C-alpha positions as CSV (number, residue, x, y, z in Angstrom):
1,X,-60.7,-18.8,98.8
2,X,-62.4,-21.6,97.1
3,X,-62.6,-23.5,100.3
4,X,-64.2,-20.4,101.9
5,X,-66.8,-20.1,99.3
6,X,-67.6,-23.9,99.6
7,X,-67.7,-24.1,103.3
8,X,-69.5,-20.9,104.0
9,X,-73.0,-22.1,102.4
10,X,-72.7,-25.4,104.3
11,X,-72.2,-23.5,107.6
12,X,-75.1,-21.2,106.9
13,X,-77.2,-24.2,106.0
14,X,-76.4,-26.0,109.2
15,X,-76.9,-22.9,111.2
16,X,-80.6,-22.7,109.7
17,X,-81.2,-26.2,110.5
18,X,-80.1,-25.8,114.1
19,X,-82.3,-22.7,114.5
20,X,-85.2,-24.4,113.0
21,X,-84.8,-27.4,115.4
22,X,-84.6,-25.0,118.2
23,X,-87.9,-23.6,117.4
24,X,-89.6,-27.0,116.9
25,X,-88.0,-28.1,120.4
26,X,-89.4,-25.1,122.2
27,X,-92.8,-27.0,123.0
28,X,-94.8,-24.4,121.2
29,X,-96.5,-26.9,118.8
30,X,-97.4,-29.2,121.8
31,X,-98.9,-26.1,123.6
32,X,-100.6,-24.9,120.4
33,X,-102.3,-28.3,119.7
34,X,-103.8,-28.3,123.1
35,X,-104.7,-24.6,123.0
36,X,-106.3,-25.1,119.6
37,X,-108.3,-28.0,120.5
38,X,-109.5,-26.2,123.7
39,X,-110.7,-23.3,121.6
40,X,-112.4,-25.6,119.2
41,X,-114.0,-27.6,122.0
42,X,-114.9,-24.3,123.8
43,X,-113.2,-25.6,126.9
44,X,-112.8,-22.4,128.7
45,X,-111.4,-24.1,131.9
46,X,-108.6,-25.6,129.8
47,X,-108.0,-22.2,128.2
48,X,-107.8,-20.5,131.6
49,X,-105.2,-23.0,132.7
50,X,-103.1,-22.1,129.6
51,X,-103.4,-18.4,130.1
52,X,-101.2,-16.1,132.3
53,X,-102.8,-13.7,134.5
54,X,-103.2,-10.8,134.6
55,X,-104.2,-11.2,131.0
56,X,-103.3,-8.1,128.8
57,X,-105.8,-6.7,126.2
58,X,-105.0,-3.7,123.9
59,X,-107.2,-2.1,121.4
60,X,-106.1,-1.7,117.6
61,X,-104.1,1.5,118.2
62,X,-100.9,1.7,120.1
63,X,-102.5,4.7,121.9
64,X,-105.2,2.6,123.2
65,X,-104.8,1.8,127.0
66,X,-103.6,-1.6,128.0
67,X,-106.3,-3.3,130.2
68,X,-105.6,-6.2,132.6
69,X,-108.0,-9.0,133.3
70,X,-108.0,-11.6,136.1
71,X,-109.6,-15.0,135.4
72,X,-113.1,-13.8,136.0
73,X,-112.6,-10.8,133.7
74,X,-111.0,-12.9,131.1
75,X,-113.9,-15.3,131.0
76,X,-116.2,-12.3,130.6
77,X,-114.4,-11.2,127.4
78,X,-113.2,-14.5,126.1
79,X,-116.1,-15.0,123.5
80,X,-115.5,-11.5,122.2
81,X,-111.8,-12.3,121.6
82,X,-112.4,-15.6,119.6
83,X,-115.4,-14.3,117.6
84,X,-113.6,-11.1,116.6
85,X,-113.1,-10.8,112.8
86,X,-109.8,-10.7,111.1
87,X,-109.6,-9.2,107.7
88,X,-107.4,-11.0,105.1
89,X,-106.5,-10.8,101.5
90,X,-107.7,-13.6,99.4
91,X,-107.6,-13.7,95.7
92,X,-107.7,-10.0,95.3
93,X,-110.5,-9.6,97.8
94,X,-110.7,-8.9,101.5
95,X,-112.4,-11.7,103.4
96,X,-113.3,-11.9,107.1
97,X,-112.7,-14.8,109.5
98,X,-113.1,-15.1,113.2
99,X,-110.1,-15.9,115.3
100,X,-111.7,-19.1,116.3
101,X,-111.9,-20.1,112.6
102,X,-108.4,-19.1,112.1
103,X,-107.2,-21.1,115.1
104,X,-109.1,-24.0,113.7
105,X,-107.2,-23.8,110.4
106,X,-103.8,-23.4,112.0
107,X,-102.4,-26.9,112.6
108,X,-99.0,-25.9,113.9
109,X,-96.8,-23.0,114.8
110,X,-94.2,-22.2,112.2
111,X,-90.9,-20.2,112.5
112,X,-92.7,-17.2,110.9
113,X,-95.0,-17.0,113.9
114,X,-92.2,-16.3,116.3
115,X,-91.5,-12.7,117.4
116,X,-88.6,-14.0,119.5
117,X,-87.5,-17.5,120.7
118,X,-89.9,-16.9,123.6
119,X,-92.9,-15.3,122.0
120,X,-95.3,-15.9,119.3
121,X,-98.0,-13.8,117.5
122,X,-100.8,-15.4,115.7
123,X,-103.1,-12.6,114.3
124,X,-104.7,-11.0,117.4
125,X,-103.2,-13.3,120.0
126,X,-99.7,-13.4,121.6
127,X,-98.2,-16.2,123.5
128,X,-95.0,-16.2,125.7
129,X,-92.7,-18.9,127.0
130,X,-92.1,-18.2,130.7
131,X,-89.9,-20.3,132.7
132,X,-90.0,-23.0,130.0
133,X,-93.9,-23.1,129.7
134,X,-96.0,-21.5,127.1
135,X,-99.0,-19.1,128.0
136,X,-101.6,-17.0,126.3
137,X,-100.6,-13.7,127.4
138,X,-102.1,-10.9,125.3
139,X,-104.9,-10.2,122.8
140,X,-105.7,-7.3,120.6
141,X,-109.5,-6.6,120.6
142,X,-110.8,-4.5,117.6
143,X,-113.9,-2.9,119.0
């Protein structure tokens, strides 16, 4: 029984390290770094190249209809997506930051950002790994 109590925590710790390494090796941080810089540079061509089409946009409620956009439609709504405010708690107050600001502040993807091993959510934006490559796939637009 003593051996079990000693070995079990070691096995669990190794499992956590392996899971964490798998997340880091998924290519998400390389994708995020490029995506983040494209947003900060307002390089819409680069962002389009990193986006899967049709691109999905949903309103704030689950009952809001899902809208699909092609490249042209995406470019027409892109500025609204990155300019939209996100309300966050800070020192007992609620502050507002745009998605562009939040993206600028987010240097890397962390395990907490993963919904599954192949999907990430960062505030109003979702990203998916499809056939080994990451894409910007969905946004929530609070209008």
